[in-house]
N, C-alpha and C positions, 0 to 999 in steps of 0.2 A: 725186428724188435729192438736190436741194439742201436740201430740208426735213429729210431724214433726217440729212444731214451737219451741219446747224446745231443739231439737237437735243442731241447730246452736248456741244457747245460751251456751249449755254445751261445745261445741267445742271451743267457744270463751274463756270461763273460763279456759279450759285446756291450751290453748295457752298462756294466761296471766300467769298462774301458772308456765308453763315451762320457760317463759321469766324471771320471778322473781327468780326461782331456779338457772338459768344460771347466772344471775346478781350477786346473792349471792355467787356462787362458784367462779366467777371472783374476786369479792371483797375479798373473803377469800384468794385467791391465791396472790393478790397484797399485802394485809396487812401481809400475812404470810411471804413473801419475806422480807418486811420491818422489821418484827419481828426478823428474822434470822440475818439480818445485825446488828440490835441493840443488839442482844444476843452476837454475836461475839465481838462487841465493848464494851460489858457489860455496856450498858446505862440503867439507871433506867426507862426511858420512854418505854422500851421494854415491861414491865409488863402492861402498859396501852393499848398498841397496842395488847397485848396478850388477853386482855379481849374482844376486838372487834373481833379479829380473831376467838377466841374460840366460840363466839356466832354464827358467820356465819358458821363455820364448824359444830357445833352441829346441826344446822338447816339442812344443806346439808345431813349429815349422817342420820338424822331422816327421811327425805324424802325417802332415799334408804333402810330404815329399817336395818341399821347397828348400832345396839343399843349400843354396847360397845364403839364404837368410838364416838357416840353421848354423852354418859355419860362421856367419857374421856375429851371431850372438855368443858363440864360443870365444871369438876374438875379443868381444866386448869384455868378457870375464877376465881375459889375460891383460888387456890394456888397463882395466880398473886397478890392478896392482901398481902399474907404473903411474897412473894418474893420481892415486892416493899419495904416493911418495912425493911427487912433484908439487902437488897442491899443498901438502903440509909444509913443504919447504918455502914455497912462495907466499903462503898466507901469513908467515911470520914477518913479512916485509911491508905489510899494509895495515892500516888502522881498522878499527871496528866499523863494520858496515861498508867498507871499501872492497872493490873487486880487483884482484890482481890480474894484470894483463901483460902479455909479452908481444913485442912487435913481430909481425909476420914477414920473414925474409923473402926477397924475390926468388931466391933459389928454391925455397920450399914451395912457393906458388908454381914454379916451373915444373919441378919433378912431380908435384901433385897432379898437374894438368896432364902430363904425359902418362902417369900411372893410371889416371881415370880412363883415358881413351883406350890405351892398350889393354888395361885390366878388364874393362867392360867387354871389349870385343873377344878377348880370350875366354873369359868366364862364360859369356853367352854361348860360345861354341861348345864348351864343355858341358854346359847345362842342357843343351839340346840333345846331346848324346845320352845323358842320364835320365831323360824323360821328364825334365822339370816342367811344372805346370805353366810357367810364364818366363821362359829363359832370358829374353832381352830385358824386360822390366826388372826381373829378379836380379840380374847381373849388374845393371847400372845402379840400381838402388843400393846394392850390397857394396860395390866398390866405392861409391860416393860416401857411404856411411863409414867405411873403413878409414877413409881419409879424414872425414869430419871428426871421428872419435880421436884420432891422433892429434888433430888440431885442438880439440877440447882439452886433452891432457896437457898440451903446451900453453893453454890459456890464450889462444889467439881469438880476438874478437870476431873475425870473419868466419869462424867455425859455425856461427849461428846461421849464416847465409847458406852454407852447405847443408845444414840440417833442415832448413825450410824446404829446400828442393827434395832432399832425400826422403823426408817424412811424407810429403805429398805423393811421391812415387810409391812409397811403402803402403800408404793408405789405399791407393788404386790396386796394388798387388793383392792386398788382403781381401778387398771387395771381390776381385776377380776369382780368388780361390775360396771364397765363402767363409773367411775367418772374420766375422763381423765384430766380435769383441776386440780383436787385434786391430781392425780397421778404425774402430772408435779410439783406441789407444793412440794410434799414429796421427789421427786427426787432432787429438789433444796436443800431441808433440808438435805438430805444425803450428798451431796457434801459440803455444808456449815459446817456440823458437823465435817468433816475431817479437814477442814481449821481451824475451831474454836478450835479444840483440840490443834493444833500446835501453834496457836496464843496465847491462854491462857497459854500454857506451856512456851512460850518465854517471855511473858509480865507479867506473874503472880507473885504475892507476897503474901505469907501466912500472915494472920492476926489473 
């Protein structure tokens, strides 16, 4: 009798949890779109929205046991603090409607390439051990996004190219793991990254 009484309670908790997860995914999708709009326009408030989106996405990926993407979104939250500081400083050096840019040093391109290859291989190996749902795709998308986020904080124009590739990979990852709201979000990210590149190139001013 006690088991039959407990079963409806467990089902109720399961439905509540499913509802909470869906609500968080929708929240992440909505704030994620807002984040991209602010990123294209290079508004400092983007970083504040990024902290909220990162927290929601980290929870969603944790529930799906996609550990690298969960950790990536925690990293987004940390870099948002750095990005907000640097963007506020650089935005004072450009006029209204202009995009502040910094030149991408060759040394940064070199260490970024090395970090991508070694980091992806190492992370994919670790993720296989943790039972990740898609270890290689999860690892490469995560490492590329880590580098792209750092480039974004530095206002490098080519960060958009990294995002185009990373977002397409993340879209595929979300479809593979059944996170369709998140897949839609990353698909929007991919299209926005293409537009963002040309917008920054047209409106950009090196500082």
